[in-house]
C-alpha positions in Angstrom: 0.0 0.0 0.0 1.4 3.4 -1.0 1.6 6.4 1.4 -1.1 8.1 -0.8 -3.4 5.2 -0.4 -2.9 5.3 3.4 -3.7 9.0 3.4 -6.8 8.4 1.3 -8.0 5.7 3.7 -7.4 7.9 6.7 -9.6 10.7 5.3 -12.2 8.3 4.2 -12.4 7.1 7.8 -13.5 10.7 8.7 -16.3 10.3 6.2 -17.2 7.0 7.8 -17.2 8.5 11.3 -19.5 11.3 10.1 -21.9 8.8 8.5 -22.0 6.9 11.9 -22.9 10.2 13.6 -25.8 10.7 11.2 -27.0 7.1 11.7 -26.9 7.7 15.5 -24.2 5.2 16.2 -22.8 5.3 19.7 -19.1 5.1 20.5 -16.6 7.3 22.3 -15.6 9.2 19.1 -19.2 10.0 18.2 -19.8 11.1 21.8 -16.8 13.4 21.6 -18.0 14.8 18.3 -21.4 15.6 19.8 -19.7 17.4 22.6 -17.6 19.4 20.2 -20.6 20.3 18.1 -22.2 21.8 21.3 -19.0 23.5 22.2 -18.6 25.0 18.7 -22.2 26.2 18.7 -21.8 27.8 22.1 -18.6 29.5 21.1 -19.9 30.9 17.8 -23.7 31.6 17.8 -23.7 31.6 13.9 -22.7 27.9 14.1 -26.1 26.5 14.9 -26.4 22.7 15.2 -28.3 22.7 11.9 -25.5 24.5 10.1 -22.8 22.4 11.6 -24.8 19.3 10.6 -25.0 20.7 7.0 -21.2 20.9 6.9 -20.7 17.5 8.4 -23.2 16.0 6.0 -21.3 17.5 3.1 -18.0 16.0 4.2 -19.6 12.6 5.0 -20.6 12.4 1.4 -17.3 13.7 -0.1 -14.8 11.7 2.0 -15.2 8.3 0.4 -12.3 6.3 -1.1 -14.0 6.4 -4.5 -14.5 10.2 -4.6 -11.0 10.9 -3.2 -9.3 8.6 -5.8 -11.4 10.1 -8.6 -10.5 13.6 -7.6 -6.8 12.9 -7.3 -6.5 10.7 -10.4 -5.5 13.6 -12.7 -2.5 14.6 -10.5 0.9 13.2 -10.3 1.4 12.9 -6.6 4.6 11.7 -5.2 6.2 11.1 -1.8 9.2 13.4 -2.4 10.5 15.6 0.4 7.4 17.6 1.5 7.1 21.4 1.6 5.6 23.0 4.6 2.5 24.9 3.7 1.2 27.7 6.0 -2.6 27.8 6.0 -4.4 30.7 7.6 -8.1 29.8 7.8 -11.3 31.8 7.6 -14.0 31.1 10.2 -17.2 32.3 8.6 -18.7 28.7 8.2 -18.3 25.5 10.0 -15.1 23.7 8.7 -14.7 26.2 6.0 -11.0 25.6 5.9 -11.2 21.8 5.8 -10.7 21.6 2.0 -7.4 23.4 2.3 -6.3 21.0 5.1 -7.4 18.1 2.9 -5.5 19.4 -0.1 -2.3 19.9 1.8 -2.2 16.6 3.6 -3.6 14.4 0.9 -0.8 15.8 -1.4 1.8 14.6 1.1 2.8 18.1 2.2 3.3 19.4 5.8 0.7 21.6 7.2 1.4 24.7 9.4 -2.1 25.8 10.4 -3.5 28.9 12.0 -7.2 28.5 12.9 -9.7 31.2 13.0 -10.9 31.7 16.6 -14.5 31.3 15.2 -13.9 27.8 13.8 -11.2 26.0 15.8 -13.2 23.5 17.8 -14.4 21.2 15.0 -11.1 21.6 13.1 -9.1 20.4 16.1 -11.4 17.4 16.4 -11.0 16.4 12.8 -7.2 16.6 13.1 -7.3 14.5 16.3 -9.3 11.8 14.6 -7.2 11.9 11.4 -4.0 11.3 13.5 -5.9 8.5 15.3 -6.5 6.8 12.0 -3.0 7.5 10.6 -0.4 8.4 13.2 2.1 9.5 10.5 0.0 12.7 10.2 1.3 13.7 13.6 4.6 14.7 12.0 2.9 16.5 9.2 0.7 18.9 11.2 1.8 21.9 13.2 -0.8 24.0 14.9 0.1 27.6 15.4 -1.6 29.9 17.9 0.4 33.0 16.8 2.5 34.0 13.7 3.5 31.1 11.5 7.2 30.8 10.8 9.4 28.4 8.7 7.2 27.6 5.8 7.6 27.2 2.0 4.3 28.3 0.6 1.1 29.9 2.1 -2.6 29.8 1.6 -4.4 32.6 3.4 -8.1 33.4 3.5 -9.6 36.6 4.8 -11.3 39.9 4.0 -10.3 42.5 1.4 -8.5 44.4 4.2 -6.6 41.4 5.6 -5.7 40.3 2.0 -3.6 43.5 1.6 -1.8 42.6 4.8 -1.3 39.0 3.6 0.0 40.3 0.2 2.7 42.4 1.9 3.6 39.9 4.7 3.9 36.9 2.3 5.3 38.9 -0.6 8.4 36.7 -0.8 6.6 33.3 -0.7 4.5 31.5 -3.3 1.0 32.1 -2.2 -2.7 31.8 -2.7 -4.3 34.9 -1.1 -8.1 34.8 -1.0 -10.3 37.8 -0.3 -14.0 38.7 -0.4 -16.0 37.2 -3.3 -19.7 37.1 -4.0 -22.0 34.8 -5.8 -24.9 35.8 -8.1 -27.9 34.4 -9.7 -29.5 35.2 -13.1 -33.2 34.7 -13.5 -35.2 34.6 -16.7 -38.6 34.8 -15.1 -39.4 31.3 -16.4 -38.1 29.4 -13.4 -40.3 26.8 -11.8 -41.4 27.0 -8.1 -39.0 24.2 -7.4 -36.0 26.0 -8.9 -36.8 29.2 -7.0 -37.1 27.2 -3.7 -33.7 25.7 -4.4 -32.4 29.2 -5.0 -33.7 30.1 -1.5 -31.2 27.5 -0.2 -28.4 29.2 -2.1 -29.4 32.5 -0.4 -30.1 31.5 3.2 -28.0 28.5 4.0 -25.4 29.3 6.7 -27.3 32.7 7.1 -25.8 33.8 3.8 -22.3 34.1 5.4 -20.4 32.2 2.7 -18.9 33.4 -0.5 -20.9 30.8 -2.3 -24.1 32.2 -0.9 -26.1 34.2 -3.5 -25.9 37.9 -2.5 -26.9 39.4 -5.9 -29.7 38.6 -8.4 -30.2 39.8 -11.9 -33.9 40.0 -12.7 -35.5 40.7 -16.1 -37.5 43.9 -16.5 -41.1 43.6 -15.1 -40.2 40.5 -13.0 -43.0 39.3 -10.7 -41.6 39.6 -7.1 -44.6 37.9 -5.6 -43.5 34.7 -7.1 -40.0 35.2 -5.8 -41.0 36.0 -2.3 -43.4 33.1 -2.1 -40.5 30.8 -3.0 -38.4 32.2 -0.1 -41.1 31.6 2.5 -39.7 28.2 3.5 -36.9 30.1 5.3 -39.3 32.3 7.3 -38.1 30.9 10.6 -34.6 32.2 10.1 -35.8 35.4 11.6 -36.0 33.7 15.0 -32.2 33.4 15.2 -31.2 36.3 17.5 -28.0 37.1 15.5 -29.9 37.1 12.2 -32.8 39.2 13.4 -30.4 41.8 14.9 -28.8 42.2 11.5 -32.2 42.3 9.8 -33.6 45.0 12.1 -30.3 47.0 11.9 -30.3 47.0 8.0 -34.0 47.7 7.8 -33.6 50.7 10.1 -30.5 52.0 8.2 -32.3 51.9 4.9 -35.5 53.5 6.3 -33.4 56.4 7.8 -31.6 56.8 4.5 -35.0 56.7 2.7 -33.7 54.0 0.4 -36.3 52.1 -1.6 -36.5 48.4 -0.8 -38.8 45.4 -0.7 -39.2 43.1 2.3 -41.1 40.1 3.5 -40.4 40.1 7.2 -37.1 38.2 7.0 -35.4 39.4 3.8 -34.6 42.9 2.5 -34.5 43.1 -1.3 -32.6 46.2 -2.5 -31.8 47.5 -5.9 -28.1 48.3 -6.2 -25.1 48.1 -8.5 -23.1 46.8 -5.5 -22.3 43.1 -5.3 -21.6 42.4 -1.6 -24.6 42.6 0.6 -24.8 42.6 4.4 -26.6 39.8 6.3 -30.4 39.7 5.6 -30.0 41.9 2.5 -30.2 40.6 -1.1 -29.1 43.0 -3.8 -30.6 43.0 -7.3 -30.4 44.7 -10.7 -32.6 44.5 -13.7 -31.3 43.6 -17.1 -32.8 44.2 -20.6 -30.4 42.2 -22.9 -29.0 38.9 -22.0 -25.8 39.4 -24.1 -25.1 42.7 -22.4 -25.6 41.1 -19.0 -23.2 38.3 -19.9 -20.5 40.9 -20.8 -21.2 42.8 -17.6 -20.8 39.7 -15.4 -17.5 38.8 -17.2 -16.1 42.1 -16.0 -16.8 41.0 -12.4 -15.2 37.6 -12.7 -12.3 38.4 -10.4 -14.7 39.0 -7.6 -17.2 36.3 -8.5 -17.2 32.9 -6.7 -20.0 31.2 -8.6 -23.1 32.1 -10.6 -26.4 30.3 -10.4 -28.3 30.2 -13.7 -29.8 27.9 -16.3 -28.0 27.7 -19.7 -26.7 31.3 -19.3 -23.1 31.2 -18.2 -19.9 29.1 -18.4 -19.3 26.9 -15.3 -22.7 27.9 -14.0 -24.0 26.2 -10.9 -27.5 24.6 -10.8 -30.2 26.0 -8.5 -29.7 24.7 -5.0 -26.1 23.5 -5.5 -23.9 26.4 -4.4 -23.1 24.7 -1.1 -22.4 21.4 -2.7 -19.2 21.9 -4.7 -17.2 19.0 -6.0 -13.8 18.3 -4.5 -12.3 19.7 -7.7 -14.3 23.0 -7.4 -11.5 25.1 -5.9 -12.1 28.5 -4.2 -11.4 31.4 -6.6 -10.9 28.9 -9.4 -7.3 28.4 -8.3 -6.3 24.7 -8.3 -4.9 24.2 -4.9 -3.3 20.8 -5.7 -1.5 22.2 -8.7 -0.2 25.1 -6.5 1.1 22.6 -4.0 2.9 20.5 -6.6 4.8 23.3 -8.2 8.5 23.0 -7.2 
């Protein structure tokens, strides 16, 4: 058995553990996972149990031997002397940095990791279980609570402000520096009720905190907003989350005081704007007249665009309801992380 095969098996064991969790299996690791879920939720109120379970469910489906092998089959991975990769993680979603961890370790590289304080509990648990399944990983993982030193390459994720700091601080190292991106949807007005309800998942899942959450919609002229709002209704209970409702009330008040025109349904504010990044509880929109002109307009925003939801409109478009279900080969910012790691 090769070292790569051993690494694949270890990660697939995480997938197996998560499937046991969802089938209500009882063992000491499942019990610890349940405790960590509660701890993570208490530490970060945005990490509700429902949202944590969504993330765990995603990884339970992706971390199989078959899917891992299929993903890696196009790369020439070797067990040459590893580089040390510094990874500075975001913390906006549960386990949002796990894909970077997976890429680094599955490629046989060493990982020098700096967690976000908002998402360290579950990440530490995953690492603990990974080492339990393959003790060799213990020599490949360095957890840093302060500035990372002694590394060969860096992957850093943050805001537009922190990205400028990262660009300067890591200017002499090969790097992937990620900053704020947005996701958009293009509607024709002919979407079915099912498609629009799936779109509501793209908007509201994880409270809209992810870069793959739709924050901007392009509507055709004379679009029927009643149809749109009815399709959002399944998410009405989101307003009962105290963090979300605080943001909703704040943004509603700000727009009222500024006398901005907007539509609302009691839990979502729909505001016409040429901006792309929206605050929590606010969905921005623009009208379009000509589909070809819109396509050109969106092409100009590609450097800030994470994904686009549409039907037969755009290259590499994402189907309705699928923004939070990327393939293992769907890399953030369309930069192939494995390729980056393999460059000598």
